N, C-alpha and C positions, 0 to 999 in steps of 0.2 A: 529402536529409534531414539535419538538423543533428546535431552530435555530442552534444547534450544531450537528444535525444528520449528516450533511455533513462534509467531510474532504477536499472538494474542494469548494471554495466560490466565490461569486460575478459573475456578468455577464461580459464576456470578449468581447471586441469590436474590438481588433486588434491582435488577436492571430496569424493569418497567416502572417501578416507583421512582428510582433515581432520575429517569429521563423526564419526569414531570416536575421536578423541583426547580425553583427559580435559579436563573443564572445571571451573569453580568449583562448590563445593557449593551446592545449592539448598535452599530451604525445603521443607516437607512437605505441602502440599495434594495431594489425590488428583487425578491427571491420567488421564483416560480417553478412549479413542477413541469418538467418537459416530458418525461417518459417513466413508466414503471413496469413491473413484471420482469425485471432483469434478475439473473441468478448469481447473487454475490458479486455485484459489479465492483471493479477495481480501477484499472487504468482507463483513460479516455484520450482520444487523439482525433485530429481533423485532417482530412485531405480535401482541399478545395472547400466545398460547402457541406461535405458529408462528415458526420460524427461517427466514430467507432468506439465501442466499449468492450473491454476485456471482462469476461465473466468467469469467475473462479469455479463455478458449478457447485455441486452438492455431493461429490464423491460418487457413491453408487447406492441404489435402492435394493440391490441384490445381496441377500445375506451371505452368499458364497464369496463375495468380494470383500468381506469384513474380517477383521482379526483383532485380538486383544492386544493393547499396548498400555504403557503407563498413563496415557491420556484418557483411556477408556476405549470404547469400541471404535475402531478406526476402519474406514471404508474407502477403497480406492476404485475409481471408475474413469469413464471418459466423458464426463458431463460438462467439462469446461469448454468455452467457445468464445469467439469474437463476433460481435454483432454490429450491424449498421443501424443507426437511429436517425429517424427523421425528426429534426428539432422543431419542425412546425406542427406536425400532427401527433408526435409521440409514438408513431408506429416503429417497430423494430423487427429485424429478422437476422438470423445468423448467417454469416458469410463463410465461416470456417468452424467446423465442429469436431468433436471426438478427441479433445485434448485431455491430458492427464488432470485428474482432480482427486483430492484426498480430503476427507473430513477427519479431524482429530478429536474424537470424543465430543466434548462440549466446547471446543475452541474454534469452531468455524472451519471454513474450507481454504485449501490452497490449490491454485490452478494457474491459468494465465493471469498475470498480475500487471506487470509493466507494459505500457503501450506507447509507441512513439512513431511519428511519421516523418519521412524525408524522401525526396525524389520520387514521389508517387507510390512509395512502398510503405507498408506497415512493418514495424519491428515489435515482436511480442516476446516477453520474458515469462517463462513458466517458473513457478516457485518450487521450493524444496530441492532435493538432490537425489539422484538415482543411487548414490552411495548408501542411502538409508532405506531403500525400498527392498522388500523381499524379492530375491531373484526369480521366484516363480510367478510374479505379477508382471506380465509382459509390458503393459503400458507404463509401469514404474520406471522403465528405462528412459522415458520422455521427461521425467522430473528434472528441473533445472535447465532445460534446453532454451536456447535463444533462437527465435525463428524469424525468417523473412517471409512476409505474407503478401500475396497479390490481392489488393482490395477489390478487384473486379470479379475474380472467379474463386477466390478463397484458396488457391493453391499455395502451398507453403514449403519451405526448405529449412533445414536446420543449419544454422551458422556455426554454433559451438554449444557445448554444454557448460555453461558458466557455473552451474551449481556444483558439478563434480570438480571443476578446477578450483573453486573457492573452498570446497570441503578439504581437498588435498592440501591447500595452503594452510588451512586452520590446524592441521594435524602436527605442525611443527611446534605448536604451543602446548604447554602443560595445562591440563584442564583444572578448573577451580575445584577445591574441596572445602565447602562451607564449614565442615566440622572443625577444620584446623585454622582457617584464615579468612573466614567470612567471604568476601568477594575476591580475595586473592589477587591483588594487583599484578598485572603482567600475564595473567592467564587468559585462556580463550577456549570456549567449548568447541569440540570437534563437530562442526555443523555447517550447513549452508542453506540459505533461503533467498536467492536473488529475487528482489522485489520490484525494482523499477529499472527502466532502460530509457536512455536518451540518445537518439541518433544525431551525430554531429558530422561536420565535414572531415573530421580526423578519426572517425570510428564511432563505436558504440560505448557508452558509459553505463555501468550497471552498479546499483546500490544493493549490497547483499546484507539482509537483516540477520542472517545466521552467522556468517563468518566475520561480520563487522568490517566489511571492506568496500572500497571503491575500486572496481575492476574495469579495465579497458579491453574491448574486443575489437581487433582489427578487421579490415575488409576480407581477409582470407581466414578469419576465425582464430588468429593468434591472440593469446590472452596474457595480460599482466596485471598484477595488483598494484594500483597507483598509491593506495594508502590503506593502512589498517588502523581502525579507531579503537584504542585500548581502554577508553574510559570505563570504569566500573563503579557503581554506586556503593559506597561503604555500608549502606543499610541494605542487607541482602533481601529484606522483605518488600522493598519497593518494587514497583512495576514501571518499566522493566529494570532489571538489575545491571544491564550493560547497555551499550550505546544504541544498537539496532538501527543502522542506517536504512531509511525507507524510500527516499526520493532523491533525485538529482536534477539540477537545472543549471543553465549557464547564463552569465550576464556580467557586465562590467569588467570584462577581462579575466573572469575567474569561474570556477565551478563551485556550485553551492550544493551542499548535502544537508538534508533534514533528517532528524532521527526520532525514533519513538520515545527517546528519553527527553524530548523537548529541546534539543540542541540544534543549532544551525552553524555549519562550518563553511568558511570561505577557503577553497583550496586553490592555491596558485604556487608555482615554482616549487613543487614537491612538499609544500607545507600546508597544514590545515589549521586555520585560526578560528577560534570560537567567537561567534558574534551573537549578541543577545538583543533581539528586537524588543523595544518597549513602546508603550503608548505615551500620549502626552502627559499622563500622570505618573510616568516612571514604572508602570506595571509591566512585568514580563508578559509577552504575548504568546509565547510558545509553550505547549504542554506535552502533547504526544503527537508529533508530526507524522503524517503518512503520505502527503502529497505536496509537490511544489512545482511552480512554473514561473516564467518571467516575461515581462513586457515593459519596454520603455523605461528602464532603470529601476523597475519595481519587481520585487519578488512577491508571489502570492502563495501562501502556505496553508495547508489544510491540517488542522488538529482533529484527528478522528475522535479523540477524547479530550475533555476539558482538564482543568488543573486538578492535581492531587492524585489520590489512589482510589481503588474501587469503593471504599467506604465513604468517600467524600461526596457531598451533595452535588457538586459541580462536575463530577467525573464524566457523566454522560452528556454533558453540554458541549459537544464538538463545535468547531467554528472554522471560519476562513479569515485569514489575516493578510494585510497588505504591508509590505516593508520596503522603503526606499533605500537602496544600498548606498547611495551617495550622501543623502542628508541624515540617514539613520533614523528617520521618522517612521513610525508604524501606527497601525490602527486595526481594529477588528471590523471586518466588513459585515459579517452576518454570523449568527449562531443558531444552534438547533433549538434552544429554548423558545426563541421568538419566531423561529421558522421550522416547524416540525418536519418538513420535507428534507431538512438537512441532518436528520438523526443519523449518526454514525457516518459522517462524510469520509471520503477516502482520497480522491485524486482530483486534479483540476487542470483544464487547458482552456485557452482562448479559442473561441469560434471566429469565423470570418466576419461576423457581425460586431466584433469588438467586445462581446460579453464573455463572462467567465462561466464555464460549464463544469459542474462538480458531480461526481458519482457519490451516492449516499446509500444508506442501508447496506453497507458493505458486507455484512454477514447474513443478509436476508435472502432466502431462496425465492425463486420466481413466484411460488404459490403463497408467499406471505409467511411461511414457516421459517424456522432457523434452529440449528443444533447448538448455536453459540449460547453459553450460559444456561443450558437446559431448555432453551427454546422460548423463554418468557421475554420476548422482544416485541416492541411496537413496530412490526414489519408491514403494517398496512395503514393507509390513510383512507379510512372509510372502505370503499370497494376497490381502491387502488392499492393492490398488494405487491409485495416483493421489493427488490432493489430498484434504485431510481437514478435518473439523470436530472439534475436541477440546474437552472440558469440563474446566475446573479447578474442583474442588468447594470453594467458600468458605463455603457456607451450612451450616456445622457447628453 
């Protein structure tokens, strides 16, 4: 399995401590906990008044489903699912279960990640790629698949395997060799990890964190890479060391792509232009983006992690940012330091009530445990354990 399969890297030794350290001041929208007990929640979507959450799962608890990899003990199972969440009571129940899930040692889980709704249907993107799964693991063939899901009965069909397509695209590039050229400009790991999907009138857009691509999937499953993001950090020890596209949104006549490197790109007319949202003091607002959505000329972006690297005090102070694409004005709406329910936020979508709903505790299992960073995470708020759905009230 390649070094770039993960989107979260390195062993964490001080997560719980770092999460308690002070962060920058946040704005004042009300942040409230909607639901908990979710299993590594990632994407969120709405159909009418119903909220749906993609849960990446926890791999497998069966030792027979585990094997050794460079990441550590890796376990593959069918614990990923899509759930309906009642945003008034917090109750939730799975509507579609048994999807591919993999835990990569101490680096959390990959499973159903991106979630988008259009025309009364859900579109779900499973992470990773079957190209890197052992052929003896049957459910591994599901890795990287893009699904159409009936939200009423949970029935689903496969539209395409974006992960395999993107992996094959990546093999045209020379892989980096840090011993000779650091980050090796112009190189690309042979990997794929499709992370987010957006359903549009012209097809489905997928941000792939492994192949560093924006991929379009047509109604008949035909695929094409719209753009490859070649940026590489000259400092090989930084996290991440390449672009890692994580989310895609549309607005203002363009496609917007956020990356784990803290970059935002405006894609139009086959060109990707780097945009740097800043607050009123001129401070950059993006650090490690995992989610993005749009409304009324504004982009709303989720930083799973705060500024800097693992050793920095602010790293585990994730936050949610608002950016006006016309005026260029930006602000932080809420952060995890001032709102513990937002710890490790991941994705965001607007509900029918006009408020922003954010998944958080992205690497927290339903029971409040986690394999990420050795398991030392604050994955519980008192008795309220596991991954969460949080509401940021904007409809004042």
